[in-house]
MMTF fields as JSON, N, C-alpha, C and O atoms, coordinates in Angstrom:
{
  "mmtfVersion": "1.0.0",
  "mmtfProducer": "UNKNOWN",
  "numBonds": 311,
  "numAtoms": 312,
  "numGroups": 78,
  "numChains": 1,
  "numModels": 1,
  "chainsPerModel": [1],
  "groupsPerChain": [78],
  "chainIdList": ["A"],
  "bondAtomList": [4, 2, 8, 6, 12, 10, 16, 14, 20, 18, 24, 22, 28, 26, 32, 30, 36, 34, 40, 38, 44, 42, 48, 46, 52, 50, 56, 54, 60, 58, 64, 62, 68, 66, 72, 70, 76, 74, 80, 78, 84, 82, 88, 86, 92, 90, 96, 94, 100, 98, 104, 102, 108, 106, 112, 110, 116, 114, 120, 118, 124, 122, 128, 126, 132, 130, 136, 134, 140, 138, 144, 142, 148, 146, 152, 150, 156, 154, 160, 158, 164, 162, 168, 166, 172, 170, 176, 174, 180, 178, 184, 182, 188, 186, 192, 190, 196, 194, 200, 198, 204, 202, 208, 206, 212, 210, 216, 214, 220, 218, 224, 222, 228, 226, 232, 230, 236, 234, 240, 238, 244, 242, 248, 246, 252, 250, 256, 254, 260, 258, 264, 262, 268, 266, 272, 270, 276, 274, 280, 278, 284, 282, 288, 286, 292, 290, 296, 294, 300, 298, 304, 302, 308, 306],
  "bondOrderList": [1, 1, 1, 1, 1, 1, 1, 1, 1, 1, 1, 1, 1, 1, 1, 1, 1, 1, 1, 1, 1, 1, 1, 1, 1, 1, 1, 1, 1, 1, 1, 1, 1, 1, 1, 1, 1, 1, 1, 1, 1, 1, 1, 1, 1, 1, 1, 1, 1, 1, 1, 1, 1, 1, 1, 1, 1, 1, 1, 1, 1, 1, 1, 1, 1, 1, 1, 1, 1, 1, 1, 1, 1, 1, 1, 1, 1],
  "groupList": [{"groupName": "MET", "atomNameList": ["N", "CA", "C", "O"], "elementList": ["N", "C", "C", "O"], "formalChargeList": [0, 0, 0, 0], "bondAtomList": [1, 0, 2, 1, 3, 2], "bondOrderList": [1, 1, 2], "singleLetterCode": "M", "chemCompType": "L-PEPTIDE LINKING"}, {"groupName": "GLU", "atomNameList": ["N", "CA", "C", "O"], "elementList": ["N", "C", "C", "O"], "formalChargeList": [0, 0, 0, 0], "bondAtomList": [1, 0, 2, 1, 3, 2], "bondOrderList": [1, 1, 2], "singleLetterCode": "E", "chemCompType": "L-PEPTIDE LINKING"}, {"groupName": "ALA", "atomNameList": ["N", "CA", "C", "O"], "elementList": ["N", "C", "C", "O"], "formalChargeList": [0, 0, 0, 0], "bondAtomList": [1, 0, 2, 1, 3, 2], "bondOrderList": [1, 1, 2], "singleLetterCode": "A", "chemCompType": "L-PEPTIDE LINKING"}, {"groupName": "THR", "atomNameList": ["N", "CA", "C", "O"], "elementList": ["N", "C", "C", "O"], "formalChargeList": [0, 0, 0, 0], "bondAtomList": [1, 0, 2, 1, 3, 2], "bondOrderList": [1, 1, 2], "singleLetterCode": "T", "chemCompType": "L-PEPTIDE LINKING"}, {"groupName": "ASP", "atomNameList": ["N", "CA", "C", "O"], "elementList": ["N", "C", "C", "O"], "formalChargeList": [0, 0, 0, 0], "bondAtomList": [1, 0, 2, 1, 3, 2], "bondOrderList": [1, 1, 2], "singleLetterCode": "D", "chemCompType": "L-PEPTIDE LINKING"}, {"groupName": "ILE", "atomNameList": ["N", "CA", "C", "O"], "elementList": ["N", "C", "C", "O"], "formalChargeList": [0, 0, 0, 0], "bondAtomList": [1, 0, 2, 1, 3, 2], "bondOrderList": [1, 1, 2], "singleLetterCode": "I", "chemCompType": "L-PEPTIDE LINKING"}, {"groupName": "LYS", "atomNameList": ["N", "CA", "C", "O"], "elementList": ["N", "C", "C", "O"], "formalChargeList": [0, 0, 0, 0], "bondAtomList": [1, 0, 2, 1, 3, 2], "bondOrderList": [1, 1, 2], "singleLetterCode": "K", "chemCompType": "L-PEPTIDE LINKING"}, {"groupName": "LEU", "atomNameList": ["N", "CA", "C", "O"], "elementList": ["N", "C", "C", "O"], "formalChargeList": [0, 0, 0, 0], "bondAtomList": [1, 0, 2, 1, 3, 2], "bondOrderList": [1, 1, 2], "singleLetterCode": "L", "chemCompType": "L-PEPTIDE LINKING"}, {"groupName": "GLY", "atomNameList": ["N", "CA", "C", "O"], "elementList": ["N", "C", "C", "O"], "formalChargeList": [0, 0, 0, 0], "bondAtomList": [1, 0, 2, 1, 3, 2], "bondOrderList": [1, 1, 2], "singleLetterCode": "G", "chemCompType": "PEPTIDE LINKING"}, {"groupName": "GLN", "atomNameList": ["N", "CA", "C", "O"], "elementList": ["N", "C", "C", "O"], "formalChargeList": [0, 0, 0, 0], "bondAtomList": [1, 0, 2, 1, 3, 2], "bondOrderList": [1, 1, 2], "singleLetterCode": "Q", "chemCompType": "L-PEPTIDE LINKING"}, {"groupName": "ARG", "atomNameList": ["N", "CA", "C", "O"], "elementList": ["N", "C", "C", "O"], "formalChargeList": [0, 0, 0, 0], "bondAtomList": [1, 0, 2, 1, 3, 2], "bondOrderList": [1, 1, 2], "singleLetterCode": "R", "chemCompType": "L-PEPTIDE LINKING"}, {"groupName": "VAL", "atomNameList": ["N", "CA", "C", "O"], "elementList": ["N", "C", "C", "O"], "formalChargeList": [0, 0, 0, 0], "bondAtomList": [1, 0, 2, 1, 3, 2], "bondOrderList": [1, 1, 2], "singleLetterCode": "V", "chemCompType": "L-PEPTIDE LINKING"}, {"groupName": "ASN", "atomNameList": ["N", "CA", "C", "O"], "elementList": ["N", "C", "C", "O"], "formalChargeList": [0, 0, 0, 0], "bondAtomList": [1, 0, 2, 1, 3, 2], "bondOrderList": [1, 1, 2], "singleLetterCode": "N", "chemCompType": "L-PEPTIDE LINKING"}, {"groupName": "PRO", "atomNameList": ["N", "CA", "C", "O"], "elementList": ["N", "C", "C", "O"], "formalChargeList": [0, 0, 0, 0], "bondAtomList": [1, 0, 2, 1, 3, 2], "bondOrderList": [1, 1, 2], "singleLetterCode": "P", "chemCompType": "L-PEPTIDE LINKING"}, {"groupName": "TYR", "atomNameList": ["N", "CA", "C", "O"], "elementList": ["N", "C", "C", "O"], "formalChargeList": [0, 0, 0, 0], "bondAtomList": [1, 0, 2, 1, 3, 2], "bondOrderList": [1, 1, 2], "singleLetterCode": "Y", "chemCompType": "L-PEPTIDE LINKING"}, {"groupName": "TRP", "atomNameList": ["N", "CA", "C", "O"], "elementList": ["N", "C", "C", "O"], "formalChargeList": [0, 0, 0, 0], "bondAtomList": [1, 0, 2, 1, 3, 2], "bondOrderList": [1, 1, 2], "singleLetterCode": "W", "chemCompType": "L-PEPTIDE LINKING"}, {"groupName": "SER", "atomNameList": ["N", "CA", "C", "O"], "elementList": ["N", "C", "C", "O"], "formalChargeList": [0, 0, 0, 0], "bondAtomList": [1, 0, 2, 1, 3, 2], "bondOrderList": [1, 1, 2], "singleLetterCode": "S", "chemCompType": "L-PEPTIDE LINKING"}, {"groupName": "HIS", "atomNameList": ["N", "CA", "C", "O"], "elementList": ["N", "C", "C", "O"], "formalChargeList": [0, 0, 0, 0], "bondAtomList": [1, 0, 2, 1, 3, 2], "bondOrderList": [1, 1, 2], "singleLetterCode": "H", "chemCompType": "L-PEPTIDE LINKING"}],
  "groupTypeList": [0, 1, 2, 3, 4, 5, 6, 7, 8, 9, 10, 11, 6, 11, 3, 3, 12, 8, 10, 12, 2, 7, 11, 11, 8, 9, 13, 1, 14, 15, 3, 10, 2, 4, 5, 6, 7, 11, 10, 5, 6, 14, 1, 12, 16, 3, 10, 14, 1, 10, 11, 5, 12, 3, 9, 7, 4, 7, 7, 13, 3, 1, 1, 9, 14, 13, 2, 17, 8, 8, 3, 17, 6, 10, 9, 1, 3, 5],
  "groupIdList": [1, 2, 3, 4, 5, 6, 7, 8, 9, 10, 11, 12, 13, 14, 15, 16, 17, 18, 19, 20, 21, 22, 23, 24, 25, 26, 27, 28, 29, 30, 31, 32, 33, 34, 35, 36, 37, 38, 39, 40, 41, 42, 43, 44, 45, 46, 47, 48, 49, 50, 51, 52, 53, 54, 55, 56, 57, 58, 59, 60, 61, 62, 63, 64, 65, 66, 67, 68, 69, 70, 71, 72, 73, 74, 75, 76, 77, 78],
  "secStructList": [7, 7, 4, 4, 4, 7, 7, 6, 6, 7, 3, 3, 3, 3, 6, 6, 6, 7, 7, 3, 3, 3, 3, 7, 1, 7, 7, 5, 7, 7, 1, 1, 6, 6, 7, 7, 3, 3, 3, 3, 3, 3, 6, 6, 1, 7, 7, 3, 3, 3, 3, 3, 4, 4, 4, 3, 3, 3, 7, 7, 4, 4, 4, 1, 7, 4, 4, 4, 6, 7, 7, 7, 7, 7, 7, 7, 7, 7],
  "xCoordList": [0.88, -0.027, 0.805, 1.623, 0.609, 1.377, 1.014, -0.126, 2.084, 1.811, 0.781, -0.008, 0.852, -0.048, -1.452, -2.303, -1.896, -3.135, -3.736, -4.938, -2.933, -3.482, -4.094, -3.56, -5.264, -6.087, -6.437, -6.484, -6.649, -7.074, -8.438, -9.353, -8.588, -9.885, -10.188, -11.233, -9.287, -9.322, -9.064, -8.185, -9.811, -9.625, -8.672, -8.856, -7.558, -6.529, -6.363, -6.844, -5.656, -5.198, -3.622, -2.927, -3.137, -1.764, -1.268, -1.714, -0.463, 0.033, 0.933, 1.006, 1.534, 2.534, 1.8, 2.384, 0.521, -0.094, -1.647, -2.395, -2.033, -3.441, -4.455, -5.621, -4.301, -5.102, -5.559, -4.791, -7.071, -7.55, -7.119, -6.966, -6.905, -6.557, -7.228, -7.864, -7.09, -7.62, -6.442, -5.668, -6.296, -5.295, -5.615, -6.695, -4.704, -4.851, -3.825, -3.891, -2.906, -1.93, -1.474, -1.481, -1.087, -0.55, 0.867, 1.582, 1.164, 2.444, 3.659, 3.706, 4.464, 5.706, 7.008, 7.166, 7.913, 9.198, 9.93, 9.79, 10.738, 11.505, 12.823, 12.875, 13.839, 15.113, 15.137, 15.927, 14.388, 14.305, 13.172, 12.039, 13.42, 12.563, 11.296, 10.232, 11.338, 10.1, 9.294, 8.262, 9.645, 9.034, 8.59, 9.395, 7.264, 6.789, 6.373, 6.123, 6.331, 5.757, 4.277, 4.012, 3.326, 1.987, 1.445, 1.579, 0.839, 0.365, -1.072, -1.971, -1.178, -2.516, -2.871, -2.052, -4.224, -4.777, -5.506, -6.34, -5.153, -5.773, -7.232, -7.548, -8.167, -9.536, -9.661, -8.938, -10.698, -10.964, -9.789, -9.652, -8.96, -7.746, -7.382, -7.901, -6.559, -6.027, -4.523, -3.811, -4.218, -2.809, -2.592, -3.355, -1.547, -1.331, 0.154, 1.0, 0.337, 1.774, 2.048, 1.113, 3.137, 3.626, 4.284, 5.236, 3.623, 4.05, 4.407, 4.025, 5.21, 5.675, 4.485, 3.727, 4.308, 3.163, 3.105, 2.007, 4.221, 4.22, 3.629, 3.334, 3.425, 2.899, 1.256, 0.606, 0.766, -0.631, -1.392, -0.92, -2.536, -3.556, -4.752, -5.243, -5.354, -6.491, -7.755, -7.838, -8.674, -9.839, -10.716, -10.611, -11.592, -12.452, -13.351, -13.569, -13.87, -14.688, -16.007, -16.434, -16.579, -17.776, -17.478, -18.339, -16.13, -15.837, -15.194, -14.689, -15.291, -14.829, -15.937, -17.11, -15.617, -16.638, -17.375, -16.786, -18.569, -19.39, -18.696, -19.019, -17.684, -16.959, -16.058, -15.603, -15.758, -14.882, -15.673, -15.117, -16.92, -17.79, -18.245, -18.889, -18.062, -18.419, -19.677, -20.307, -20.05, -21.111, -20.865, -21.763, -19.529, -18.997, -19.483, -19.433, -19.938, -20.421, -19.513, -19.234, -19.059, -18.132, -18.866, -20.0, -18.195, -18.938, -18.937, -17.966, -19.943, -20.111, -19.525, -20.023, -18.527, -17.959, -17.989, -18.02, -17.978, -17.932, -16.464, -16.2],
  "yCoordList": [-1.114, 0.071, 1.303, 1.468, 2.128, 3.375, 4.295, 4.321, 5.07, 5.933, 7.045, 7.441, 7.521, 8.661, 8.135, 9.019, 6.876, 6.358, 6.18, 5.979, 6.258, 6.004, 7.213, 8.319, 6.985, 8.092, 7.628, 6.433, 8.539, 8.223, 7.509, 7.924, 6.468, 5.825, 4.671, 4.022, 4.481, 3.368, 1.931, 1.756, 1.027, -0.29, -1.008, -1.001, -1.671, -2.363, -3.769, -4.096, -4.552, -5.952, -5.9, -5.473, -6.269, -6.262, -7.587, -8.639, -7.62, -8.828, -9.835, -11.041, -9.264, -10.015, -10.941, -11.93, -10.616, -11.504, -11.693, -12.351, -11.112, -11.404, -10.669, -10.966, -9.873, -9.146, -7.869, -7.086, -7.594, -6.255, -5.192, -5.47, -3.917, -2.796, -1.55, -1.592, -0.429, 0.748, 1.841, 1.948, 2.591, 3.53, 4.743, 5.334, 5.011, 6.077, 7.11, 8.023, 7.095, 8.052, 8.249, 7.302, 9.405, 9.816, 8.968, 8.643, 8.7, 8.053, 8.976, 10.182, 8.423, 9.147, 8.739, 7.664, 9.727, 9.427, 8.234, 7.994, 7.48, 6.455, 6.658, 7.493, 5.93, 6.139, 6.029, 6.753, 5.228, 5.111, 5.938, 5.846, 6.734, 7.691, 6.973, 7.592, 5.734, 5.021, 4.344, 3.778, 4.338, 3.683, 4.524, 5.258, 4.413, 5.269, 4.202, 3.026, 4.682, 3.999, 4.589, 5.785, 3.547, 4.134, 3.586, 2.391, 4.432, 3.88, 3.417, 4.067, 2.157, 1.399, 0.964, 0.894, 0.634, -0.006, -1.288, -1.243, -2.339, -3.597, -3.581, -3.015, -4.208, -4.343, -5.33, -6.32, -4.952, -5.817, -5.945, -7.003, -5.018, -5.034, -3.579, -2.589, -3.486, -2.171, -1.873, -0.967, -2.777, -2.725, -1.776, -1.816, -0.935, 0.072, -0.4, -0.892, -0.228, -0.487, 0.465, 1.007, 0.66, 1.367, 0.244, -0.47, 0.227, -0.842, -0.048, 1.103, -0.795, -0.268, -0.321, -1.291, 0.842, 0.906, -0.178, -0.405, -0.931, -2.049, -3.239, -4.228, -3.24, -4.367, -4.27, -5.102, -3.305, -3.151, -3.207, -2.707, -3.804, -3.984, -3.381, -3.767, -2.416, -1.794, -2.83, -3.539, -2.83, -3.729, -3.161, -1.975, -3.988, -3.564, -2.398, -2.268, -1.575, -0.465, -0.786, -0.058, -1.956, -2.4, -2.717, -2.744, -2.968, -3.283, -2.103, -2.244, -0.945, 0.265, 0.946, 0.612, 1.808, 2.616, 3.579, 3.951, 4.029, 4.848, 6.115, 6.597, 6.673, 7.92, 7.551, 8.455, 6.369, 6.053, 5.284, 4.616, 5.444, 4.776, 3.468, 2.952, 2.831, 1.485, 1.429, 2.452, 0.142, -0.023, -0.805, -1.25, -0.909, -1.689, -0.922, 0.306, -1.698, -1.163, -1.83, -3.021, -1.138, -1.697, -2.672, -2.413, -3.86, -4.781, -4.274, -3.673, -4.501, -4.117, -5.33, -6.456, -4.994, -6.163, -5.635, -4.445, -6.541, -6.052, -6.212, -5.87],
  "zCoordList": [0.037, -0.041, 0.034, 0.939, -0.871, -0.987, 0.236, 0.699, 0.745, 1.823, 1.559, 2.417, 0.288, -0.212, -0.116, -0.013, -0.126, -0.297, 1.249, 1.428, 2.177, 3.599, 4.166, 4.081, 4.769, 5.316, 6.845, 7.137, 7.68, 8.98, 9.008, 8.297, 9.799, 9.985, 8.907, 8.958, 8.014, 7.155, 7.799, 8.643, 7.383, 7.921, 6.891, 5.674, 7.588, 6.79, 7.392, 8.477, 6.612, 6.972, 7.164, 6.243, 8.183, 8.417, 7.763, 8.223, 6.822, 6.007, 6.964, 6.729, 7.947, 8.604, 9.659, 10.102, 10.055, 10.978, 10.621, 11.345, 9.54, 9.021, 9.909, 9.649, 10.791, 11.479, 10.964, 10.406, 11.18, 10.797, 11.755, 12.945, 11.266, 12.172, 11.627, 10.574, 12.346, 12.045, 11.931, 12.883, 10.882, 10.812, 11.899, 11.879, 12.724, 13.629, 13.568, 14.391, 12.728, 12.547, 11.153, 10.367, 10.812, 9.438, 9.09, 10.037, 8.042, 7.631, 8.217, 7.974, 8.871, 9.383, 8.653, 8.076, 8.751, 8.119, 8.794, 9.993, 7.949, 8.394, 7.607, 6.705, 7.932, 7.295, 5.827, 5.222, 5.181, 3.858, 3.214, 3.684, 2.171, 1.659, 1.073, 1.101, 0.555, -0.068, 0.95, 0.591, 2.173, 3.194, 4.396, 4.97, 4.792, 5.91, 7.074, 6.811, 8.233, 9.416, 9.549, 9.425, 9.828, 10.019, 11.359, 11.621, 12.204, 13.425, 13.274, 12.74, 13.836, 13.719, 15.024, 15.941, 15.143, 16.389, 15.861, 14.956, 16.45, 16.141, 16.571, 17.617, 15.77, 16.074, 17.3, 17.418, 18.251, 19.247, 20.154, 20.769, 20.298, 21.081, 21.625, 21.11, 22.582, 23.05, 22.624, 23.059, 21.736, 21.26, 20.037, 19.073, 20.104, 19.092, 18.502, 19.248, 17.317, 16.685, 15.567, 14.976, 15.295, 14.038, 13.076, 13.389, 11.901, 10.839, 9.635, 9.424, 8.827, 7.536, 6.648, 6.642, 5.817, 4.975, 3.947, 3.439, 3.547, 2.496, 3.232, 2.562, 4.557, 5.277, 5.424, 6.059, 4.849, 5.022, 3.69, 2.668, 3.724, 2.497, 2.921, 3.982, 2.208, 2.415, 2.194, 1.191, 3.195, 2.999, 1.892, 1.58, 1.281, 0.304, 0.731, 1.935, -0.105, 0.255, 1.095, 1.992, 0.683, 1.488, 2.925, 3.804, 3.114, 4.568, 5.409, 6.523, 4.715, 5.39, 6.215, 6.049, 7.021, 7.78, 6.896, 5.881, 7.137, 6.333, 5.797, 4.712, 6.622, 6.209, 5.109, 4.409, 4.884, 3.668, 2.535, 1.662, 2.646, 1.629, 1.871, 0.957, 2.868, 3.256, 4.121, 4.39, 4.577, 5.495, 6.824, 7.539, 7.054, 8.301, 9.551, 9.628, 10.487, 11.887, 12.858, 12.72, 13.799, 14.839, 15.739, 16.14, 16.083, 16.881, 18.299, 18.76, 18.932, 20.396, 21.206, 21.204, 21.819, 22.841, 24.311, 24.625, 25.035, 26.459, 27.015, 28.168]
}
C-alpha cells in the first residue's frame, strides 16, 4: 500500500499477522524515503503499533466505515 493512499480511519489488514486494524496516525518518516511508518490500532484489542506501509493492505470499500464509503459497523464487545 502506498503511503499517499493512507487516510485516518481506514480499515486495513496487516499482512504479517493477518489481523484487521484501524489507521490512527498519518504516515511518518523512516530512514528510507520510499517507506513510511503508520500507526495502527488492532480491532478488538487495546494494542497500538507502528508498521511499515508496505505491510498493509486496504480492505475492500464495502468493509470500510461509512466515512470512507463502506457499510461496516463496529462490533459491540464487553
